[in-house]
C-alpha positions as CSV (number, residue, x, y, z in Angstrom):
1,X,16.6,-11.0,-26.0
2,X,16.7,-13.4,-23.0
3,X,14.6,-12.5,-20.0
4,X,16.0,-15.3,-17.8
5,X,12.7,-16.0,-16.1
6,X,13.8,-19.4,-14.7
7,X,13.7,-19.3,-11.0
8,X,11.3,-16.3,-10.8
9,X,8.3,-16.7,-8.6
10,X,5.4,-18.3,-10.6
11,X,3.0,-15.6,-9.4
12,X,5.2,-12.8,-10.7
13,X,3.3,-10.5,-13.1
14,X,4.6,-9.6,-16.6
15,X,5.3,-6.1,-15.2
16,X,7.4,-7.5,-12.3
17,X,9.3,-9.7,-14.7
18,X,10.0,-6.9,-17.1
19,X,11.1,-4.6,-14.3
20,X,13.6,-7.2,-13.0
21,X,14.8,-7.8,-16.6
22,X,15.5,-4.1,-17.0
23,X,17.3,-3.9,-13.7
24,X,19.4,-6.9,-14.4
25,X,20.4,-5.5,-17.8
26,X,18.6,-8.3,-19.8
27,X,16.7,-5.5,-21.5
28,X,19.2,-2.7,-22.0
29,X,18.3,0.9,-23.1
30,X,17.1,1.0,-26.7
31,X,15.9,-2.6,-26.8
32,X,12.6,-2.9,-28.8
33,X,9.8,-4.2,-26.7
34,X,7.7,-6.5,-29.0
35,X,4.4,-7.7,-27.5
36,X,4.5,-11.0,-29.4
37,X,8.1,-11.9,-28.5
38,X,7.6,-10.9,-24.8
39,X,4.3,-12.8,-24.5
40,X,6.0,-15.9,-25.9
41,X,9.0,-15.7,-23.5
42,X,6.8,-15.0,-20.5
43,X,4.3,-17.6,-21.4
44,X,1.3,-15.3,-21.2
45,X,-1.2,-13.7,-23.7
46,X,-0.4,-10.4,-25.3
47,X,-3.0,-8.5,-23.2
48,X,-1.2,-8.5,-19.9
49,X,2.1,-7.8,-21.7
50,X,0.4,-4.8,-23.4
51,X,-0.8,-3.6,-20.0
52,X,2.7,-4.0,-18.6
53,X,4.3,-2.0,-21.4
54,X,1.8,0.8,-20.8
55,X,2.9,0.8,-17.2
56,X,6.6,0.9,-18.2
57,X,5.9,3.9,-20.4
58,X,4.0,5.7,-17.6
59,X,6.9,5.0,-15.3
60,X,9.4,6.6,-17.8
61,X,11.1,3.3,-18.4
62,X,9.9,2.9,-22.0
63,X,9.7,5.4,-24.8
64,X,8.2,5.3,-28.3
65,X,10.9,4.2,-30.8
66,X,11.6,5.3,-34.3
67,X,9.6,2.4,-35.5
68,X,6.1,1.4,-34.2
69,X,6.1,0.3,-30.6
70,X,8.1,0.9,-27.5
71,X,11.8,0.6,-26.6
72,X,13.5,0.6,-23.2
73,X,14.2,4.2,-22.3
74,X,17.6,5.9,-22.5
75,X,18.5,8.4,-19.8
76,X,19.5,11.9,-21.0
77,X,22.1,14.1,-19.4
78,X,19.5,16.2,-17.7
79,X,17.6,13.2,-16.5
80,X,20.8,11.8,-15.0
81,X,21.3,15.0,-13.1
82,X,17.7,14.9,-11.8
83,X,18.1,11.2,-10.9
84,X,21.2,11.7,-8.8
85,X,19.7,14.8,-7.1
86,X,16.8,12.6,-5.9
87,X,19.1,9.7,-5.1
88,X,21.3,11.7,-2.9
89,X,18.4,12.9,-0.8
90,X,16.8,9.4,-0.6
91,X,20.0,7.5,0.1
92,X,21.0,10.0,2.7
93,X,17.7,9.8,4.5
94,X,17.6,6.0,4.3
95,X,21.0,5.8,5.8
96,X,20.1,8.1,8.6
97,X,17.0,6.0,9.4
98,X,19.2,2.8,9.3
99,X,21.5,4.4,11.9
100,X,18.4,4.9,14.1
101,X,16.7,1.6,13.5
102,X,19.1,-1.1,12.2
103,X,19.4,-4.1,14.5
104,X,22.7,-5.5,15.7
105,X,22.3,-8.4,13.3
106,X,21.7,-6.1,10.3
107,X,24.7,-4.1,11.2
108,X,26.9,-7.2,11.4
109,X,25.6,-8.2,7.9
110,X,26.5,-4.8,6.5
111,X,30.0,-5.0,7.9
112,X,30.4,-8.4,6.3
113,X,29.1,-7.2,3.0
114,X,31.7,-4.4,3.0
115,X,34.5,-6.8,3.9
116,X,33.4,-9.1,1.0
117,X,34.1,-6.4,-1.5
118,X,37.8,-6.2,-0.6
119,X,40.1,-7.4,-3.3
120,X,37.4,-7.8,-6.0
121,X,38.2,-5.9,-9.2
122,X,35.4,-7.2,-11.5
123,X,33.3,-4.2,-12.4
124,X,30.1,-6.2,-13.0
125,X,30.4,-8.2,-9.7
126,X,31.2,-5.0,-7.7
127,X,28.2,-3.2,-9.3
128,X,25.9,-6.0,-8.2
129,X,27.4,-6.1,-4.7
130,X,27.0,-2.4,-4.5
131,X,23.3,-2.7,-5.3
132,X,22.9,-5.4,-2.7
133,X,24.5,-3.2,0.0
134,X,22.4,-0.2,-0.8
135,X,19.3,-2.3,-0.9
136,X,20.1,-3.8,2.5
137,X,20.7,-0.4,4.0
138,X,17.4,0.8,2.7
139,X,15.7,-2.2,4.2
140,X,17.4,-1.5,7.5
141,X,15.7,1.9,7.5
142,X,12.5,-0.1,8.4
143,X,10.5,2.5,6.5
144,X,8.4,0.9,3.7
145,X,7.8,4.1,1.9
146,X,11.6,4.8,1.7
147,X,12.2,1.2,0.6
148,X,9.6,1.4,-2.2
149,X,10.9,4.8,-3.4
150,X,14.5,3.6,-3.6
151,X,13.5,0.3,-5.3
152,X,11.8,2.3,-8.0
153,X,14.8,4.7,-8.3
154,X,17.2,1.8,-8.6
155,X,15.4,0.5,-11.7
156,X,15.8,3.9,-13.4
157,X,19.5,3.9,-12.4
158,X,19.9,0.6,-14.2
159,X,19.3,2.5,-17.5
160,X,22.6,4.4,-17.0
161,X,25.4,3.1,-19.3
162,X,28.4,1.2,-18.0
163,X,29.5,1.3,-14.4
164,X,31.7,3.7,-12.4
165,X,33.5,0.5,-11.1
166,X,35.1,0.3,-14.6
167,X,37.5,2.9,-13.1
168,X,40.1,1.5,-10.7
169,X,40.1,4.7,-8.7
170,X,36.4,4.3,-8.1
171,X,36.8,0.8,-6.7
172,X,39.1,2.1,-4.0
173,X,37.1,5.2,-3.1
174,X,33.8,3.4,-3.1
175,X,35.2,0.8,-0.7
176,X,36.3,3.6,1.7
177,X,33.0,5.4,1.4
178,X,31.0,2.2,2.2
179,X,33.2,1.6,5.2
180,X,32.4,5.1,6.5
181,X,28.7,4.7,5.9
182,X,28.5,1.4,7.7
183,X,30.7,2.6,10.6
184,X,28.4,5.6,11.1
185,X,25.3,3.3,11.1
186,X,27.0,1.0,13.6
187,X,27.6,4.0,15.9
188,X,24.0,5.1,15.6
189,X,25.2,8.5,14.3
190,X,22.4,9.6,12.0
191,X,24.1,12.9,11.0
192,X,27.4,11.2,10.1
193,X,25.6,8.4,8.3
194,X,23.5,10.7,6.1
195,X,26.5,12.9,5.3
196,X,28.6,9.9,4.3
197,X,25.8,8.5,2.1
198,X,25.3,11.9,0.4
199,X,29.1,12.2,-0.3
200,X,29.1,8.6,-1.7
201,X,26.3,9.4,-4.2
202,X,27.7,12.8,-5.1
203,X,31.2,11.3,-5.8
204,X,29.6,8.6,-7.9
205,X,27.8,11.2,-9.9
206,X,31.0,13.3,-10.4
207,X,32.8,10.2,-11.7
208,X,30.0,9.3,-14.0
209,X,30.1,12.8,-15.5
210,X,33.9,12.4,-16.0
211,X,33.3,9.1,-17.8
212,X,30.9,10.8,-20.2
213,X,33.6,13.3,-21.2
214,X,36.1,10.6,-22.2
């Protein structure tokens, strides 16, 4: 278990470090969360680690394992459905707000981010670039409540197995969808931006369901 804490801000709390580790995939679903091991890696006492683990459990990111202690949570089929239902609504609204409030500079950055995806076929890299684009769009909404909600949602999404970018067809369709989303934001068309974002999330969910049947 490697938390890769080098380069993290010194003032980051154990909870923040664990959340980042889960989102990066350093702590995949099912990983046992041992207080002693985590305290040693984070360079802190067991007390703040214990408090952080309690918070993870309260957030639904950790469950009681078959043995004593907690493990990183695994997302069930029904939880996945609920997660994407919320995601579709939040991503749609964030994109609508971005169309209304994004600056010209922010729009230019989004366009460049979409261009940078062209020709890339590595699923891991594309997945990370996808997260960066969605995070940037959320920030361009200039609504802190929306940003916080999506940041929290994204951590839960990281518990999902694999990536839809493992399918070649998704690489092409996601690129087109991203282009449509950014084009609508650039035009300041909130209706079109929200509709495009909702389609993008719905299509991702559909493909994820297809992957689970294989």
